[in-house]
N, C-alpha and C positions, 0 to 999 in steps of 0.2 A: 537231070543225068545221076547214079548212081557212083559210091564211092570208089568198086571195081570199074569200071566205064571210063568213071574221070583220069585215071590211073593208067587206065590200058590207054588213053587217048594222048595221055603227058608222054609216054615214051616213045624217042625215037627211035627207027630199024633199029640205026647200028647202036644203038646205047649210049649215044655223043650229044648232047644236047648242041643246037645251030643254030638259035636264035641268040642273037645280041644282047638280048632282054633276060635270058637265062630262062627257069623255068617259067612256063606258060599260066592261064592261070587256072588249071586242074594241079601245079607243082612238082613237084621232085617224086616219081615212082615211092623210094626209100622216104618217106617223108615223115610216117610211123616210127622207124626205126632213129632214123637223128633226130626228132621230137622226145622218143621215149628218154634217149642217152644223155640228150642235153637238160634235159629236167632232173636227171639224179644230178650230173657234173655241178645246173648250178644250182641244185639243193647244198650242196656241199660248199661252195665258196661259198653262200652268205649263212649256211652257217658256222663256216669260219671267218667272214669280216663281223658280222654280229655278234659273236663270241668276245670282243675284247671292246664293246659299243657301252657295256652299262657301266665299267670303269674305268671311263680314261677321262674325267675329270678327275678322280681320287690318283690317276697314274701320274696326273700333272705333280699333285703334290705329292707324291713319292718322287718325286723326281726331282723337286726344293723348291715347288712357288709355296710360300706358305701364307703369302696376302692373301686374306676370305675372297678381299674383291678384284684382284686378277687372275683367280682360278680358272671366272665362267667369260672369262676376257683370251686367255690363252686357250681355254676348248673351245669357243669360236673361231681364233686363230689357225687352232689345227687340222678346222673346217675348210674355212677359205682357203688358205694355203694347198690342200688338197682338190677343191673346187675351182680353182683358177687356173691349176696344173692343165687338170680333166678339162675345165672350158679348152684352152688353147691344143690340145692331142687331140679331142674329139675330129675336130672334121679331118685331120690328117691321115689316124687311123680309118676315117671311116672310108676315105680317098684310095688309101694301101687295100683297103679288105674287098672293094670293088674292082680294084685291077689285078690282085694276085688271089682271092680268094678270102671267104669271109671265116674257115673254120680256123686258119691259121691265124686269126685275128685274136677269134678267141683260145689259142691256146698261149698267145702271145698276154695276155690279161692275168691269165690264171697260173701260171707259170711265173709273169713276172712278179705277181699279188703274191708266191707263196716264199719268196727271196726278201722280197720288202718285210713282209708283214714280221716272216724270221726276225729279221733283223731287227727289230722295232724293239725285240726281248731284251737288247744288249746297248739302248740306248744310259746315255750318262746324262742325259741334263733334257733339260725339254725341247731347245734349240737342234740337239740333234734330232728329237722327234718328230720338230719339226720339217726339217729337212726329210726327213723318208716320208713323210706325209705329205710333202709336194710330189715326192719320187712316185710313190704310189699314185699319186694322182694323174703321174703323168704314161706310168705303161700298164695302168687295169684296167678295172669298166667293161667288166664280164658281163654285166646286166647288157649294155646296149650293143654288145659284141656277137650275144646271145640271142639278142632279140633280132639284128641285122640278117643274123643267118637262117634262125628259122623263118623269117617274113619270105628271105627267097627260095625258100622250098614247100613250102607249105603251100593245099589249094586256096582261091583268094574267098571261096564260099565256106571255108572254117578260121577263117583268120582269127576271129574275135575267141574264138574257140580255144585256139591253139596258144593265144599269147597270153589270153586268163589263165591258160595252164605252166604254163614261163611263170608268171606274176605269182602263181601261187605256188610256185617252187620259191619263190623269191620270201615271200610271205612266213610260206612254212617254217625256212630257214632262219629266215628273220626272229622267228617264235622259239623256234628249239636254242638258240643259239646263244640269246642273252641271257637264257636263266642257267643252261648252264656253265656258262664262259660264268659266269656270277658267282655260283657257288663255286667253282674253280679258282678266281680270285680272293675270296673272301679265306679258300682253304688253306692253298697253297700259294700266294703272290701275286701280281701283278705282274710276272713274265710269263711264267708258264703258258699262258692262253695265247700269247702270240705264236710261240713256240706250234701249240696246235692248229692253230689259226696257219699256218702256211703248210701242215701236213695235208690240211685239207682240201685248201686250193692247189700243191702236189698231186692229191688223189683223183682231183676236177680234171686235170691238165691232162690227166693220162686215159681217164674214160673217153675225152675229147681223141686223144692221140689215137686208140685203138679202137671205139665205136660209131665214131660218125664218119661215114663216106659222101663228101660233098661231090656230087656235080658241078662245078664250075667251068665256062668259057669265059677267058678275059675277051671284055670287049672291045673293036677295034676304036682306036682314036687317032684315023686318020684327019688330016688336017688343021686338027686340034692340039692348040698349047693343053700342058699340062694342067693350067688353073684353069682350064675352059671348064672341066664338068665339075666343079666345084663351083663356081659363079651360074653355071647355068642351071645346075641343081639347087641352087637358092632363089635363084628367079620362077620355081615352078609356084602357078599361083595356088596358094591357099599355105603356102609352107611357111613364110614368115608370120603369118597369124598364128601357126603352132606353134610358132618359135618363142612368139611371145609370151603364148598362153605356159608352153613348159618354163620358161625363166619366171613370170608370177609367181606359178604355182609351186615352184619346189622353191623358191624365196620364202612363199608363204607357212609351209608344210613344215622348211628347217627353221623356222626362226626361233621355237622354242626348244629345240631338238637338244642344244647341248648344254642346257641347263637342266633339263630332265631329271638326271640323276641325282642332282643339288637341290631339288624341290623334292623328288623323295624323300633322302636323306630329313629333309625340315617336315617332312610329317611323317617318318618313323621312330624320328628323335633321337637316332644314336646312328652311328657311323658302320658298328660291327654287323649287318645285316643290307647296310643302305643298297649294296653293290648285288645281293641276291634278290632283293623287293623291285628291284629296276627293271630286273633280270625276268622277272616273273611278270612284273607287268607288262614289257615287252614284248613278251612271247606272246599275251594277254593278245596284245592288239595286232600280233601277228597271225596269229589263229585267226580270230575275226576276218584281217585283213584277206588271208589264206582263201579261207569260203566265200569272200566275197568278188573275188577276182574269177575264180571258177564260175561262180554261178552269172554277172556281169557279165562275164567275155562272151558268155553264149548268147545271153537275153541281149547283150547288146546288135551282135551278128540282126535279132530278127528288127528290135525295137528303132536301131539306128544307133552308132558313137556318141554322135554328141549329145543326144538326150541322156544316158547311160550318163557321162562326163559332168554335166553341167549338175544333174541332182547328187553323184558323189562327193563333189566337189564344195556342195552346199552342206551337206549331212557331215562333211568333216569341219565346216569352218563352226557350226553352229554349234556342234560337241564341246571346240577348244574352251567355246567360254564358261563354263561349269567350271574348269583344272582349277579358274580361278577361286573358288571359294572351294573346292576342296580341302576336309579336317583327317580325312582316316584312309588307308589304301582301301579299304571296300570301295568307298565312292570311285576312289579311282579306275578300282577294277570296271566297274560299270561303265566310266565314260571311255576306259580305254577300248575296250568292245563296241561300243557306237563311233568311237572315232574310225578305230580301224574297219568297222564296215563302209566308210564314209572312203576312204583312204585307197581300199581296198579295188576300186571300181576306176578309178581316174585312171591308175597306170593306162591297163589294158585299154579303154580307148583311145588314151591319146595315143598311143604306138598302132594299134590299127589304123587311127585316121592317117597317121604318115606315112602307111604304108598302102591305105589306098587311094594317096594325093600324087608319090612319084610312082614311076618305071619300077619293074626289079632291077635292072640295070643299076638304079639309081639310091637302093636302099641304104647299101651301105655309108654313102655320101650323106644321105637326109638324116640317118642315124647320129653320124656326126653330128651335124649341128645341132641335133635333139641333145646331144651330149652338153657340146655348148653353151644351151640354150639352160640347160638342167644343172650343169655346172655353177653357171655363174649365179643362178638363183640361191642353190645350194651355199656357195661361199661368199653370198650378200648376206644371206638370210641370219646365218650361225654371228656369223660378224654383228650382226644388227641386233640378233636376241641377246648375246654375248655383253654389249656393253648396255642393252636397255634394263637387264639384270640385276647388272653391278649398282646401276643408276637407282632402279626402281623397285629390287627386289626380286624374286621369283614366281610371282603369281598373275602382275600384271603382263608380261610376256606372251602370256597363254591369250589373254583378251584379243590383245595387238593381232598376234595371228591368229586367231579366229574371224577377228575382222578383216582380214585381209583377203580368209579364204572364201570371203560373203563375197566380197569384190571380186573377185579372180570367179567365179561363177555368174557373178552377170558379164563382166567380160567374156567368157568364152559363149554366153547367148548373144551376146553381139557380134563376138569378130567371126565366129568359126559358124562355118558352110556343114549343113546334116552329111555324115558320109554314112554309109551300109557297108554290108557286105556286097561286093563283086564294084563296089562303083568305085570309080578311078576320076 
């Protein structure tokens, strides 16, 4: 069936979706408009979020944490606080999305993030910053909200490609934001980037409000308690294994994340350009990941999501080990390109596997559970990595992260069943 016939078959006669499971296998007729608008909105949001990441450890020092051993610990705690809050709220927001619509959840994440990130510019100590990070984890989550919306409207046969494009926006924003944010921080201080981030998130929310039209019908819940859908979704065959992979994969990938700016500062040898150099390296990683997400997203529709996932995770793990021996920024450039290629293929494959495991009426709840699993990984990884860096220095955490990712790739091969486009 070609795209025109697929779209024609998906359009009901009265223009209203009547199925309790939402759009059928051929997606919503307006999926291209939704995809394009969401791509731009997600790009804006990730540019904003990543705008402040290169200098977060330096901002911690600016807020009065002067003990060098405590800076990486606080950097880890900031990630843990946001992650735990997101873990608690993920399934709740996912359930709300399935009952009342996914578009409103995207707007909640973007407008809520705009307010909280702007307030971070006015934090007076690290405790206030930690509190705002916890609130951020509670109200944001633009990526899973956007993925749930896209997964519910695009044609099943184009799922891997479309999710790859959305992940390309994520990594594209992650490549632009850190570099510009680092320059702004080095030249204008650490408060201004938070305000810029708030403006970008607000702009993304306006795009969704004005440009996305969601055809959503609330599924009937006759005879079911409010908690029943969450339990039923969690009991879907194959989903618990996917959630375990989400948790371990994100724990491993985030293990060395909070100390990366401090590691770059150690290699550069001066704090004056550490934020800029960190931003540049993260930008290079994001560019490589964006290219990988787009290419592997399309390829995974043909070869299978599991194959793409295992290979990408293994590559990312193997590329972590040499970080510990890097002596120059140029060596890090090459390593970050290779690492980005691996990271870029992991997330689209995982998201596609979830979408082909559950019904379309349950994608919000399913991705809510992935938020919990991912957030627990992101909460645990930075905390453990921060303690490891405090005790072992800034190099050994990369060896640990690499070993964890290799083990995760082995677990993926063992735990997961193969998923291809159109399978359920």
